N, C-alpha and C positions, 0 to 999 in steps of 0.2 A: 485361828483357833488355838486353844491351850493344848499343849502336848505334854505327855509323861516324860520324864527325865531319868537317865541313868548316869549323867555326868557327875564326876566328883566322888559320888557314893554308888556302889553297885547295888544297894538295897533301897533306893528311893524311887523305884520304878512306878510306884502307884501315885506318887505325888504330882499334882497339876504343875507344871512349870509356867509360870506367867512372868514374861520379861517386862522389867520396868520401862514405861514408855516416856519419851521426851518430846511428844508431838505438841504441836500448838492447839489451842482451843478448836480452831477451825477444822483441823485435820480430825481430831477426836469426834466432833460433831458429825463429820462426814462418815467416819467409820461406823458411829452408832446408827445413823440414818441408813446406811447400806444393810445394817443388821436389823432394821425395823425395830430398833430399841428406842423408844420415845423419851425425851428429856425435856425439861423446861427451857424457854428460850433465854433465861437469864442466868443459867447455872454456871458457877465458877469453875476454873480449870481443875481444881483439885477434886471437885465433885464429879466432873466429867471424867477424870482419870478412874474414880471409884466406880462409875457406872461401866467403863469399859472393863474393869475387872470383874464386875457382876455378870456382864454379858459373857466373858470368857469362861465363867463358871456355869453358864447355862441358866441363870436366873433371869426371870422375865421382869420387865420394867413395870412398876406400878404407876409411872407418872401420867399416864394417858387417862387414868381412872378418874371419875368424879368423886366428890366427897362421899356421896351415898354409896358408891360401888367400893370405895376404900373401906368404909365402915362394914359393909356386907361381907368383904373378903376377910376382915379381921374376924368377925363373928363366925364365918364358915371355918376358919382355920383354928378357931378357938385359942387365939393368942392372948397370953397374959399381958395386959396393958398397964400393969402397975409400975409406976415410975415414969410413965409417958404422959398420962392425963387422968384426971379423977373420973370422968364420965364419958362414954363412948359417944353419946348423942350430942355433947357440947365441944368435942374435940375439934382442933383446927386440922386443915389440910396437912400442914407440916408436921404436927404431932402424928397423924395417921401414918404418914409416909415413914416417919422415923420408927414407929412401932413394927411396921411391915419389913422394913430393911433390916432392922435388928433381928427379928424373926428368921429372916432368910439366911443370917450367919450362923444360925443354930437350927438347922432343919430337922424336923422330926417327922417319921412315918411310923405309926404304931400298928398299922394294919397290914404290913406287908406279907405276913405269913398267911393272911386270910385270902390273898390272891390265889387264883388257881395255879397248880404246879407248872402247867405249860407256859403261863405268862411269866412266872418267876424264872423259868429256865431262859426265857427270851431276854429277860432284864440281865441275867448273869452273863449271857452271850454277848450281849451289847456292851457291857462293863469291861469284860476281858478283852474284847476285840480292840479296845483302845490302847492296849500294851502293845504297841507296834514294833517297838525295838526288841532285839534278842535280850532276854533276861539272864544275868550272870549270877548264879548261886543265890536266888532270891529267897527271902523268908516268904511264908504264906501271906496272902493279902489281907489287909485289915477287915475286908467283908467276912472272912472266914472266922474272925474272933469274936463275931457279934453273939452267936449262940450255936449250939451243937447242931440244930437243924440247918441253919445256913452254911455251916461248915461242911456237913455231909453232902448237901445239895450242890454247892457251888465248887468245892475243890477239885472234883473230877474234870469239870469244865475248864477250870483254870489251867491244869496240867495238859489237857488235851488241845486247848486253844493256843497258848503261848508257845513261842519259840525260845529254847534254852540253849545258851552259849556254853560250850565246854572248852576250856582253855588248856592247851598243853604248855607246860612250863619246863624249861631246861633245869635239871635238878642234878646235883652231885650225888653219886651213889658210890658203893663199894666200900672196903675195909678202910680205905686211906681217903675217900671222897674225892678221888682224882678223875674217876670216870663221870661222864655226863650223859644223861638220857633225858628225852622228853616224856614227862609224865603227866598225868591229870593234876591240875592245880589243888592246893590244899583247901581252898574255898570250895571248889566243886566236889571234893571228896567229903567235906563235912555236909554239904547240901545234899548229897546222897545218903549219907549215914543218917541224916535227921529226917528224911523223907520216907513215909511208910511205903512198903513195896507195892501196896494196892494202888497208890498214887503215881509211883515211878511207872507202873505197868501202863498207865493211860497216857503217858507223854508221846506225842507224835511228831514234833518238830524239834530237830536237833541241829546245831551249828557248831562245828568244830573249828577252833582257831589256835594260832600259836601266839604265846604272849610276847616273844620276840621272835618274829618270823625270820628263819634262817634261809628261806628261798630267796635267790638273788633277783628274781623278777616277780616276786609274789605280787599278785593283784586280786586276790579273792580268798575265801576261807579255805581251810584244808580239806573239809568235807561238810556237805549239807545233806541231811537225811530228813525225808518226809514219809511217814507211814500212813497209808491209806487203809480203806475197808478191806477186809479179808487179806489177801496177799499182795495187794498193790502197794507200790512204794515208788519214790523218787530220790535217786541217789545221785549227787553231783560230786565228782572228783576233778582236781586239777588236771589239765591237759599236758602235754609233753613240754619239757623244759627246752627252751630255745635261747642260747646265748652266743657269744663270739668263739667259744672254745668247743669245738665239736667233740673232742675226747671226753670233756667234762659232761657235756650233754649226754653222751651215750652212757656213762655210768650213773648219772643222776636219773635219766629215765628208766633205766633197768630197775633201779631201787624204788622209783615211784610205782613201776608196774607191779613189783612184788608187793608193795603196800596196798596198792589198789586191789589187787587179787585177794589179799587177806581181808581187806574190808568187805568185799563183795561176798565172800564166804560167810563172814559173820552176819551181815545183813540177810542173806538167804536163810540162815538158821534162825533169825529173829522173826522174819515175816511168816515163817512156817507155823509159828506158834498161835494158839487160841488168842482171841482179842483181849480177853481178861488177864492174860499173862504175856502180853506181847514183849515188853521190855522189863529187864531185870537190872538190878544195881551193877552186876559183874559185866553187863554188856557195855557199859560206858568206860570202864577200865580196859576191857579187851579191845574195844574200838580205838581208844587212844593209843594202846600199844601197837596195833596194826598200822595206824596212821604214821607213827613214829618209826616204823620200819624204814622209811625212806632216808632217815638220818642215822648215821652211827658215829658216836663221838668216843674216843679212846682216851 
């Protein structure tokens, strides 16, 4: 299946990542057969590759349809056939397929807002559920740029459904910039500044990570927080540090315990708030400060 990608650019999460294939024609035919994607028996390798791409995008195959069915589908979809053939009733099979495949590359659905609100919400949920990777300082999805109504309907679900990564970056501070502290990254700070408070309040899944992890045996995030209904929540913090130096472990675990206690106090304050005002911008900064208590750089 095609997956979304955040590699290389932090803001391409909504793009479908389709890796170029180097399979033989037989392997591609077998893949298409497993997906029940019908192709003609004499199709060239480059066309098979294009069919795989269409299959990854969720486009149905028109190759199994008869000429009459192809014409009926073009009429039902009101496809403009100018440039493909002069007359629908005298068009060849290949001309009909070309018109349909070209229309699939520029899909239109002009009656979306006529669907019941409940069905539209299910579509939003299905769409945003595909963003499985944590999102780092993302811009709002293209769906929200379509029109004002789609923006108002879909954005709360976007922020409530997706998991957002908050990175702590080691930053020089002080009058001479000699001191170092872990602080929220500039990208995350800009993301919070540009996100309306009403949408910040709907965020429910947070993942805190270190950009350059200072922990000797780091094997997971610095903190993972999921907010449920009412006062329910799931908070995951790292366990005790274990290394070959007991004296180091004692000091490290004492600092980690203090940081964990500070995080728990903040989370308790957050979950006590009403649903519509659960998270605030300042909570992100305060949680980062609490997590960073584990490390002190002079």
